[in-house]
PASEBA-1860 file (N, C-alpha, C; in nm, 3 decimals):
! residues 196
1> XXXXXXXX> 0.085/-0.118/0.000/0.000/0.000/0.000/0.089/0.124/0.000 ~ 0.066/0.215/-0.093/0.148/0.336/-0.100/0.115/0.429/0.016 ~ 0.213/0.514/0.051/0.194/0.605/0.165/0.074/0.696/0.145 ~ 0.046/0.736/0.020/-0.064/0.827/-0.005/-0.201/0.761/0.020 ~ -0.205/0.628/0.030/-0.331/0.558/0.049/-0.351/0.508/0.192 ~ -0.253/0.527/0.279/-0.266/0.484/0.418/-0.368/0.572/0.488 ~ -0.443/0.514/0.579/-0.549/0.588/0.650/-0.491/0.662/0.770 ~ -0.537/0.786/0.793/-0.496/0.858/0.914/-0.545/0.785/1.038
9> XXXXXXXX> -0.457/0.772/1.139/-0.493/0.695/1.258/-0.466/0.768/1.389 ~ -0.387/0.872/1.388/-0.345/0.935/1.514/-0.451/1.030/1.568 ~ -0.457/1.041/1.699/-0.549/1.133/1.766/-0.487/1.272/1.768 ~ -0.557/1.366/1.709/-0.508/1.503/1.692/-0.466/1.567/1.824 ~ -0.547/1.557/1.925/-0.520/1.621/2.053/-0.397/1.559/2.120 ~ -0.384/1.426/2.109/-0.266/1.359/2.166/-0.139/1.399/2.092 ~ -0.151/1.418/1.961/-0.036/1.463/1.882/0.007/1.602/1.928 ~ -0.088/1.692/1.945/-0.056/1.828/1.992/0.011/1.822/2.129
17> XXXXXXXX> -0.041/1.738/2.218/0.017/1.725/2.352/0.160/1.673/2.345 ~ 0.184/1.575/2.260/0.318/1.517/2.245/0.417/1.621/2.194 ~ 0.374/1.699/2.096/0.463/1.800/2.038/0.489/1.914/2.135 ~ 0.385/1.962/2.202/0.398/2.081/2.287/0.450/2.051/2.427 ~ 0.463/1.924/2.463/0.510/1.889/2.597/0.649/1.944/2.625 ~ 0.730/1.961/2.522/0.867/2.009/2.541/0.888/2.151/2.489 ~ 0.780/2.226/2.473/0.790/2.356/2.406/0.874/2.459/2.480 ~ 0.879/2.454/2.614/0.954/2.557/2.688/0.901/2.694/2.654
25> XXXXXXXX> 0.988/2.782/2.604/0.946/2.918/2.569/0.924/2.936/2.419 ~ 0.900/2.826/2.349/0.875/2.835/2.205/0.748/2.914/2.178 ~ 0.749/2.985/2.067/0.632/3.059/2.021/0.549/2.964/1.935 ~ 0.417/2.962/1.958/0.329/2.872/1.885/0.224/2.953/1.810 ~ 0.216/2.932/1.680/0.115/2.995/1.596/0.019/2.886/1.552 ~ -0.111/2.908/1.568/-0.208/2.806/1.526/-0.298/2.857/1.414 ~ -0.334/2.763/1.327/-0.431/2.792/1.223/-0.572/2.786/1.280 ~ -0.667/2.822/1.196/-0.805/2.830/1.243/-0.861/2.695/1.281
33> XXXXXXXX> -0.959/2.696/1.369/-1.033/2.575/1.404/-0.958/2.481/1.494 ~ -0.956/2.353/1.456/-0.904/2.247/1.542/-0.762/2.271/1.594 ~ -0.667/2.319/1.515/-0.533/2.342/1.571/-0.536/2.442/1.688 ~ -0.621/2.543/1.680/-0.634/2.639/1.789/-0.693/2.573/1.913 ~ -0.800/2.495/1.893/-0.864/2.429/2.007/-0.769/2.330/2.072 ~ -0.690/2.259/1.990/-0.596/2.160/2.045/-0.485/2.226/2.126 ~ -0.429/2.334/2.075/-0.323/2.404/2.149/-0.378/2.460/2.279 ~ -0.500/2.512/2.276/-0.561/2.565/2.398/-0.589/2.453/2.498
41> XXXXXXXX> -0.634/2.337/2.449/-0.663/2.224/2.537/-0.537/2.171/2.602 ~ -0.428/2.169/2.527/-0.300/2.123/2.580/-0.249/2.219/2.685 ~ -0.279/2.347/2.669/-0.238/2.448/2.766/-0.232/2.586/2.703 ~ -0.336/2.665/2.728/-0.336/2.803/2.677/-0.215/2.876/2.734 ~ -0.149/2.951/2.652/-0.029/3.024/2.693/-0.029/3.160/2.626 ~ 0.024/3.262/2.693/0.036/3.391/2.626/0.135/3.385/2.509 ~ 0.216/3.279/2.502/0.307/3.263/2.388/0.244/3.184/2.274 ~ 0.111/3.160/2.284/0.035/3.104/2.173/-0.028/3.219/2.097
49> XXXXXXXX> -0.009/3.221/1.966/-0.071/3.323/1.883/-0.175/3.253/1.794 ~ -0.301/3.269/1.833/-0.411/3.204/1.762/-0.457/3.294/1.647 ~ -0.453/3.242/1.525/-0.495/3.325/1.412/-0.646/3.322/1.389 ~ -0.716/3.234/1.461/-0.861/3.222/1.452/-0.908/3.212/1.308 ~ -0.972/3.314/1.252/-1.034/3.301/1.121/-0.947/3.339/1.004 ~ -0.818/3.359/1.026/-0.729/3.404/0.918/-0.678/3.287/0.836 ~ -0.767/3.220/0.764/-0.727/3.099/0.691/-0.619/3.128/0.588 ~ -0.514/3.049/0.596/-0.405/3.060/0.500/-0.287/3.142/0.550
57> XXXXXXXX> -0.297/3.202/0.669/-0.191/3.293/0.712/-0.096/3.235/0.817 ~ -0.127/3.121/0.876/-0.049/3.072/0.990/0.099/3.053/0.955 ~ 0.129/2.990/0.843/0.269/2.963/0.809/0.347/3.093/0.788 ~ 0.285/3.191/0.725/0.355/3.318/0.701/0.370/3.400/0.828 ~ 0.270/3.394/0.917/0.285/3.460/1.047/0.402/3.396/1.122 ~ 0.409/3.263/1.115/0.521/3.192/1.178/0.654/3.232/1.119 ~ 0.661/3.248/0.989/0.786/3.292/0.925/0.826/3.430/0.976 ~ 0.729/3.521/0.982/0.760/3.656/1.032/0.815/3.653/1.173
65> XXXXXXXX> 0.753/3.571/1.259/0.802/3.559/1.397/0.941/3.498/1.402 ~ 0.964/3.395/1.320/1.094/3.329/1.319/1.205/3.425/1.275 ~ 1.176/3.508/1.178/1.277/3.605/1.132/1.298/3.715/1.234 ~ 1.190/3.758/1.300/1.199/3.866/1.399/1.262/3.820/1.530 ~ 1.248/3.691/1.561/1.299/3.635/1.687/1.386/3.513/1.658 ~ 1.503/3.533/1.597/1.584/3.418/1.551/1.636/3.329/1.663 ~ 1.632/3.375/1.787/1.679/3.292/1.899/1.567/3.212/1.965 ~ 1.445/3.228/1.916/1.330/3.157/1.973/1.280/3.053/1.873
73> XXXXXXXX> 1.245/2.936/1.922/1.182/2.833/1.839/1.040/2.879/1.808 ~ 0.999/2.867/1.683/0.862/2.899/1.640/0.802/2.773/1.580 ~ 0.686/2.735/1.632/0.615/2.617/1.583/0.478/2.661/1.532 ~ 0.451/2.631/1.408/0.319/2.657/1.350/0.244/2.525/1.350 ~ 0.123/2.526/1.405/0.036/2.409/1.400/-0.089/2.449/1.323 ~ -0.110/2.383/1.211/-0.222/2.420/1.125/-0.283/2.295/1.064 ~ -0.383/2.313/0.980/-0.451/2.200/0.917/-0.416/2.187/0.769 ~ -0.453/2.075/0.711/-0.422/2.051/0.570/-0.497/2.146/0.478
81> XXXXXXXX> -0.623/2.178/0.511/-0.698/2.272/0.427/-0.633/2.407/0.422 ~ -0.589/2.457/0.538/-0.522/2.587/0.541/-0.389/2.583/0.469 ~ -0.313/2.475/0.486/-0.183/2.467/0.419/-0.199/2.460/0.268 ~ -0.302/2.387/0.223/-0.327/2.381/0.080/-0.361/2.519/0.024 ~ -0.425/2.602/0.105/-0.460/2.737/0.062/-0.338/2.827/0.050 ~ -0.228/2.788/0.115/-0.111/2.876/0.122/0.016/2.805/0.078 ~ 0.008/2.727/-0.028/0.126/2.651/-0.072/0.244/2.740/-0.110 ~ 0.216/2.860/-0.155/0.325/2.952/-0.188/0.411/2.985/-0.068
89> XXXXXXXX> 0.353/2.974/0.052/0.430/2.999/0.175/0.547/2.904/0.188 ~ 0.531/2.781/0.139/0.640/2.684/0.149/0.764/2.732/0.074 ~ 0.744/2.786/-0.044/0.858/2.836/-0.122/0.921/2.958/-0.055 ~ 0.839/3.046/0.000/0.892/3.165/0.067/0.970/3.127/0.192 ~ 0.917/3.034/0.271/0.987/2.989/0.391/1.118/2.922/0.353 ~ 1.116/2.835/0.253/1.239/2.766/0.211/1.343/2.865/0.159 ~ 1.299/2.969/0.091/1.394/3.070/0.041/1.462/3.143/0.156 ~ 1.391/3.163/0.265/1.447/3.234/0.382/1.530/3.142/0.472
97> XXXXXXXX> 1.502/3.012/0.470/1.574/2.912/0.549/1.584/2.946/0.698 ~ 1.472/2.976/0.765/1.479/3.004/0.908/1.511/2.877/0.987 ~ 1.620/2.880/1.060/1.667/2.763/1.136/1.575/2.729/1.252 ~ 1.493/2.825/1.295/1.412/2.812/1.416/1.264/2.789/1.390 ~ 1.227/2.754/1.267/1.085/2.741/1.231/1.049/2.598/1.194 ~ 0.938/2.551/1.253/0.881/2.421/1.217/0.733/2.438/1.187 ~ 0.689/2.374/1.081/0.549/2.373/1.041/0.494/2.233/1.066 ~ 0.389/2.224/1.145/0.323/2.097/1.174/0.182/2.104/1.117
105> XXXXXXXX> 0.152/2.019/1.023/0.018/2.015/0.963/-0.057/1.894/1.017 ~ -0.168/1.921/1.085/-0.257/1.815/1.130/-0.346/1.780/1.011 ~ -0.313/1.671/0.944/-0.378/1.635/0.818/-0.483/1.527/0.838 ~ -0.610/1.571/0.848/-0.719/1.474/0.858/-0.786/1.450/0.722 ~ -0.726/1.511/0.619/-0.773/1.494/0.482/-0.913/1.549/0.458 ~ -0.951/1.648/0.542/-1.084/1.709/0.530/-1.076/1.859/0.564 ~ -1.170/1.934/0.508/-1.190/2.073/0.549/-1.284/2.073/0.669 ~ -1.228/2.068/0.788/-1.307/2.052/0.908/-1.398/2.169/0.941
113> XXXXXXXX> -1.365/2.287/0.894/-1.441/2.407/0.931/-1.555/2.437/0.835 ~ -1.561/2.369/0.722/-1.662/2.405/0.623/-1.756/2.291/0.585 ~ -1.750/2.179/0.658/-1.843/2.071/0.629/-1.781/1.936/0.601 ~ -1.652/1.921/0.630/-1.582/1.793/0.615/-1.571/1.745/0.471 ~ -1.558/1.839/0.378/-1.530/1.799/0.241/-1.388/1.744/0.234 ~ -1.364/1.651/0.142/-1.231/1.593/0.126/-1.134/1.699/0.074 ~ -1.012/1.698/0.130/-0.906/1.785/0.075/-0.826/1.704/-0.027 ~ -0.736/1.771/-0.093/-0.654/1.706/-0.195/-0.560/1.601/-0.136
121> XXXXXXXX> -0.529/1.612/-0.006/-0.440/1.513/0.053/-0.508/1.375/0.057 ~ -0.640/1.373/0.063/-0.712/1.246/0.058/-0.697/1.181/-0.079 ~ -0.668/1.263/-0.179/-0.654/1.214/-0.315/-0.507/1.199/-0.356 ~ -0.417/1.206/-0.256/-0.277/1.178/-0.286/-0.183/1.297/-0.284 ~ -0.233/1.420/-0.270/-0.141/1.535/-0.265/-0.049/1.519/-0.144 ~ 0.080/1.536/-0.165/0.183/1.510/-0.065/0.242/1.643/-0.015 ~ 0.189/1.692/0.097/0.236/1.821/0.149/0.383/1.816/0.189 ~ 0.425/1.709/0.255/0.566/1.698/0.294/0.656/1.692/0.171
129> XXXXXXXX> 0.609/1.625/0.067/0.685/1.620/-0.058/0.698/1.758/-0.121 ~ 0.592/1.838/-0.112/0.596/1.975/-0.165/0.695/2.060/-0.086 ~ 0.693/2.044/0.048/0.787/2.120/0.131/0.931/2.079/0.100 ~ 0.953/1.951/0.079/1.088/1.902/0.045/1.133/1.961/-0.089 ~ 1.044/1.958/-0.187/1.079/2.013/-0.319/1.105/2.163/-0.311 ~ 1.037/2.232/-0.219/1.058/2.376/-0.204/1.195/2.406/-0.142 ~ 1.249/2.312/-0.061/1.380/2.332/-0.002/1.384/2.332/0.150 ~ 1.282/2.274/0.215/1.285/2.262/0.361/1.400/2.169/0.401
137> XXXXXXXX> 1.456/2.194/0.519/1.569/2.116/0.570/1.529/1.972/0.601 ~ 1.413/1.953/0.662/1.366/1.820/0.700/1.216/1.812/0.680 ~ 1.168/1.703/0.619/1.024/1.687/0.594/0.984/1.542/0.617 ~ 0.859/1.523/0.657/0.810/1.386/0.678/0.657/1.386/0.686 ~ 0.597/1.278/0.639/0.457/1.250/0.666/0.456/1.143/0.774 ~ 0.382/1.169/0.882/0.381/1.083/0.999/0.246/1.011/1.009 ~ 0.253/0.878/1.024/0.133/0.796/1.035/0.120/0.725/1.169 ~ 0.231/0.704/1.240/0.228/0.620/1.359/0.283/0.694/1.481
145> XXXXXXXX> 0.250/0.642/1.599/0.302/0.698/1.723/0.454/0.687/1.727 ~ 0.509/0.577/1.678/0.655/0.559/1.676/0.721/0.664/1.587 ~ 0.662/0.690/1.471/0.717/0.793/1.382/0.710/0.930/1.449 ~ 0.599/0.958/1.517/0.584/1.086/1.586/0.693/1.102/1.692 ~ 0.716/1.000/1.772/0.818/1.007/1.877/0.956/1.033/1.818 ~ 0.984/0.975/1.702/1.112/0.998/1.634/1.124/1.141/1.585 ~ 1.012/1.198/1.540/1.016/1.330/1.477/0.999/1.447/1.572 ~ 0.943/1.426/1.690/0.926/1.540/1.781/1.059/1.609/1.809
153> XXXXXXXX> 1.168/1.539/1.839/1.295/1.610/1.859/1.340/1.687/1.735 ~ 1.309/1.635/1.617/1.347/1.704/1.494/1.267/1.832/1.475 ~ 1.143/1.833/1.526/1.062/1.955/1.519/1.130/2.067/1.597 ~ 1.208/2.031/1.698/1.281/2.129/1.778/1.426/2.143/1.733 ~ 1.460/2.082/1.619/1.596/2.089/1.568/1.610/2.193/1.459 ~ 1.719/2.182/1.381/1.749/2.279/1.277/1.641/2.280/1.170 ~ 1.593/2.397/1.139/1.486/2.412/1.042/1.534/2.471/0.912 ~ 1.441/2.500/0.824/1.298/2.479/0.845/1.259/2.332/0.837
161> XXXXXXXX> 1.164/2.296/0.925/1.114/2.159/0.936/0.966/2.160/0.897 ~ 0.924/2.055/0.826/0.783/2.041/0.789/0.740/1.899/0.816 ~ 0.635/1.882/0.895/0.576/1.750/0.914/0.426/1.757/0.891 ~ 0.376/1.659/0.818/0.232/1.641/0.803/0.197/1.519/0.887 ~ 0.112/1.538/0.986/0.075/1.429/1.077/-0.065/1.384/1.040 ~ -0.078/1.258/1.002/-0.207/1.204/0.960/-0.292/1.172/1.083 ~ -0.395/1.254/1.103/-0.481/1.241/1.221/-0.623/1.205/1.178 ~ -0.699/1.147/1.271/-0.837/1.108/1.241/-0.928/1.231/1.240
169> XXXXXXXX> -1.049/1.209/1.197/-1.149/1.318/1.196/-1.231/1.322/1.324 ~ -1.200/1.235/1.419/-1.276/1.235/1.545/-1.258/1.368/1.616 ~ -1.369/1.415/1.673/-1.368/1.545/1.739/-1.349/1.530/1.889 ~ -1.262/1.612/1.945/-1.241/1.617/2.089/-1.328/1.729/2.146 ~ -1.337/1.733/2.278/-1.412/1.840/2.344/-1.357/1.975/2.300 ~ -1.447/2.066/2.273/-1.409/2.199/2.227/-1.351/2.279/2.342 ~ -1.229/2.328/2.324/-1.163/2.414/2.423/-1.127/2.544/2.352 ~ -1.195/2.651/2.390/-1.176/2.778/2.321/-1.088/2.872/2.403
177> XXXXXXXX> -0.979/2.919/2.344/-0.901/3.024/2.409/-0.969/3.158/2.386 ~ -0.915/3.267/2.440/-0.975/3.398/2.413/-0.990/3.422/2.263 ~ -1.098/3.490/2.227/-1.123/3.519/2.085/-1.098/3.665/2.050 ~ -1.069/3.747/2.148/-1.047/3.890/2.126/-0.908/3.911/2.066 ~ -0.905/3.949/1.939/-0.778/3.967/1.868/-0.685/4.067/1.932 ~ -0.739/4.176/1.981/-0.656/4.278/2.045/-0.593/4.224/2.173 ~ -0.674/4.155/2.254/-0.622/4.096/2.376/-0.512/3.995/2.345 ~ -0.534/3.908/2.246/-0.435/3.808/2.210/-0.305/3.872/2.163
185> XXXXXXXX> -0.318/3.976/2.084/-0.199/4.046/2.033/-0.118/4.106/2.147 ~ -0.186/4.175/2.238/-0.112/4.242/2.345/-0.058/4.145/2.448 ~ -0.130/4.038/2.479/-0.075/3.942/2.577/0.044/3.869/2.517 ~ 0.039/3.839/2.386/0.152/3.776/2.318/0.273/3.868/2.319 ~ 0.250/3.994/2.282/0.359/4.092/2.278/0.424/4.109/2.415 ~ 0.342/4.119/2.519/0.394/4.136/2.654/0.471/4.013/2.700 ~ 0.420/3.895/2.669/0.490/3.772/2.708/0.624/3.758/2.636 ~ 0.630/3.807/2.513/0.751/3.797/2.434/0.852/3.907/2.465
193> XXXX> 0.804/4.030/2.475/0.893/4.145/2.485/0.891/4.216/2.619 ~ 0.798/4.179/2.708/0.785/4.249/2.834/0.688/4.366/2.821 ~ 0.661/4.430/2.930/0.566/4.542/2.929/0.621/4.656/2.846 ~ 0.529/4.724/2.775/0.570/4.837/2.689/0.618/4.954/2.772
END
């Protein structure tokens, strides 16, 4: 069975917990919907920057943070639908080669926010392959817990790193962080830079 035909099996929330367990002072940018709820469920932090409804912007926001804060690890957690909307970001990130940036795509092969329509990854589109072709330092599609455990340290290693984690469509309890954009911006800024 080819990798593109393997079924997603990992639990999204457990994957987020495994990745963020060692985050320390890393900056985390989340895409809309499930990635935001998962990061909040694992532990809301002022160093989490939730993009909420800004579909397609998470990877580029992460790049901006990585370039502005080269001594801080930046982890973007987003979904396959959002990443497909922003494929050009992969080329831009690879051109910049930020050593401190990792992109984690929770790939359930569906547009979870608009009605669970199939995404192109369900039909074989290879996001990790696209990131590799763009010039990312390390890329992988992850299907198993063992693969995830192997790759979590790499997510915190030399970047840019791209992983697509194949997760199920099962829904976990909804955990909503603050939705006020101004509040999120200022608490993030203060946590990162101190009081103005």
